[in-house]
C-alpha positions as CSV (number, residue, x, y, z in Angstrom):
1,M,0.0,0.0,0.0
2,N,1.4,3.3,-1.0
3,V,0.3,5.8,1.6
4,D,2.4,8.7,2.7
5,V,3.2,9.4,6.4
6,R,2.5,13.1,7.1
7,M,4.1,14.9,10.0
8,N,1.9,17.1,12.2
9,L,-1.0,16.7,9.7
10,P,-4.2,18.5,10.5
11,I,-6.5,16.2,12.5
12,E,-10.0,16.9,13.7
13,D,-10.7,16.4,17.4
14,E,-12.8,13.3,16.9
15,E,-10.5,11.4,14.4
16,V,-8.0,9.9,16.8
17,P,-10.7,8.8,19.3
18,L,-12.5,7.1,16.5
19,L,-9.3,5.3,15.4
20,R,-8.6,4.3,19.0
21,E,-12.1,2.8,19.2
22,T,-11.5,0.7,16.1
23,V,-8.6,-1.2,17.9
24,G,-10.6,-1.6,21.1
25,W,-8.9,1.2,23.1
26,A,-10.8,3.8,25.2
27,R,-11.6,6.8,23.0
28,R,-10.2,9.4,25.4
29,D,-12.0,12.2,23.7
30,Q,-10.9,14.6,26.5
31,D,-7.3,14.3,25.3
32,Y,-7.9,16.0,22.0
33,P,-6.9,18.6,20.9
34,L,-4.8,19.1,24.0
35,L,-2.5,16.2,23.0
36,F,-1.4,18.0,19.9
37,E,-0.5,21.1,21.9
38,R,1.6,19.0,24.4
39,C,3.4,16.4,22.3
40,T,6.7,17.0,20.5
41,F,5.3,15.9,17.1
42,W,2.8,13.4,15.6
43,A,2.4,11.5,12.4
44,G,-0.6,10.1,10.6
45,M,-1.7,8.5,7.4
46,R,-4.9,8.9,5.5
47,G,-6.7,6.3,3.3
48,E,-8.3,6.7,-0.1
49,N,-11.2,8.7,1.3
50,E,-9.0,10.9,3.5
51,E,-10.0,9.0,6.7
52,L,-7.3,8.7,9.4
53,I,-6.0,5.1,9.1
54,A,-2.8,5.4,11.2
55,F,-1.5,7.6,14.0
56,G,1.3,7.9,16.5
57,Y,3.2,10.6,18.4
58,L,6.4,11.3,20.2
59,C,6.3,13.2,23.5
60,G,9.0,14.5,25.8
61,M,10.9,17.7,26.4
62,G,12.3,17.8,22.9
63,L,15.8,17.4,24.2
64,E,17.8,14.1,24.2
65,H,15.0,11.7,25.0
66,G,11.5,11.1,23.6
67,Y,8.8,8.5,24.0
68,I,6.6,7.1,21.3
69,E,3.0,6.5,22.3
70,D,-0.3,5.4,20.8
71,V,0.8,3.8,17.6
72,I,-2.5,2.9,16.0
73,V,-3.3,1.3,12.7
74,H,-6.9,0.8,11.6
75,P,-7.7,-3.0,11.7
76,S,-8.4,-3.0,7.9
77,Y,-4.9,-1.8,7.3
78,Q,-3.0,-3.9,9.8
79,G,-0.4,-6.2,8.4
80,S,0.2,-4.0,5.3
81,G,3.4,-2.4,6.5
82,I,2.0,1.0,7.3
83,G,2.6,0.7,11.0
84,A,6.3,0.1,10.5
85,K,6.4,3.0,8.0
86,L,4.7,5.3,10.6
87,V,7.1,4.3,13.4
88,K,10.2,4.6,11.2
89,R,9.1,8.1,10.1
90,L,8.6,9.1,13.7
91,L,12.2,7.9,14.4
92,V,13.6,9.9,11.4
93,E,11.8,13.0,12.7
94,A,13.3,12.4,16.2
95,E,16.8,12.2,14.7
96,T,16.2,15.3,12.6
97,T,15.2,17.3,15.7
98,G,18.1,16.1,17.8
99,I,16.3,13.5,19.9
100,E,19.0,10.8,20.4
101,I,17.1,8.2,22.6
102,V,13.5,7.1,21.9
103,T,11.6,4.6,24.1
104,V,8.3,2.9,23.6
105,T,6.2,0.6,25.9
106,F,4.4,-2.2,24.2
107,D,2.7,-5.6,24.9
108,T,5.3,-8.4,24.4
109,K,3.2,-9.8,21.5
110,H,4.4,-6.7,19.6
111,A,8.1,-7.1,20.4
112,S,9.0,-8.4,16.9
113,F,7.2,-5.5,15.3
114,Y,9.2,-2.9,17.3
115,Q,12.5,-4.8,16.7
116,R,11.8,-4.6,13.0
117,C,11.4,-0.9,13.4
118,G,14.9,-0.7,15.0
119,F,14.1,-0.9,18.7
120,T,16.2,-3.1,21.1
121,Y,13.9,-5.2,23.4
122,G,14.6,-4.5,27.0
123,G,13.0,-4.4,30.5
124,G,11.2,-1.5,32.0
125,G,8.4,-0.7,34.3
126,V,5.1,1.1,34.3
127,W,3.4,2.9,37.2
128,R,-0.4,3.6,37.1
129,I,-2.6,5.4,39.5
130,K,-5.1,3.1,41.2
131,N,-8.7,3.6,40.3
132,G,-11.0,4.5,43.2
């Protein structure tokens, strides 16, 4: 599939929540458009009808280290290579802007995908606030 990755493309407030919903994630409508104001940069891809089919972003202070989050590919396009294309474009943008270290947290079932994108698999930890 020949779809271009576009950096910081215009995205309507409801587009990412709709895409999140297609992969079974919470919509998090309250995060948009605030996320675009706070992240370092984002990338997306649009399908034939200009619908958002892939999205991801890098956040951080814009210095040495950044963190890739919310890499989402619409289920109809998964397995076509656009997810790797998106992640690799985010990494090129990181390098271009002087970000030397990029981390990402993922489910272990996605380890081989991120390794193909250039990441080294390693340990880490996650802290979450307890609900209620």
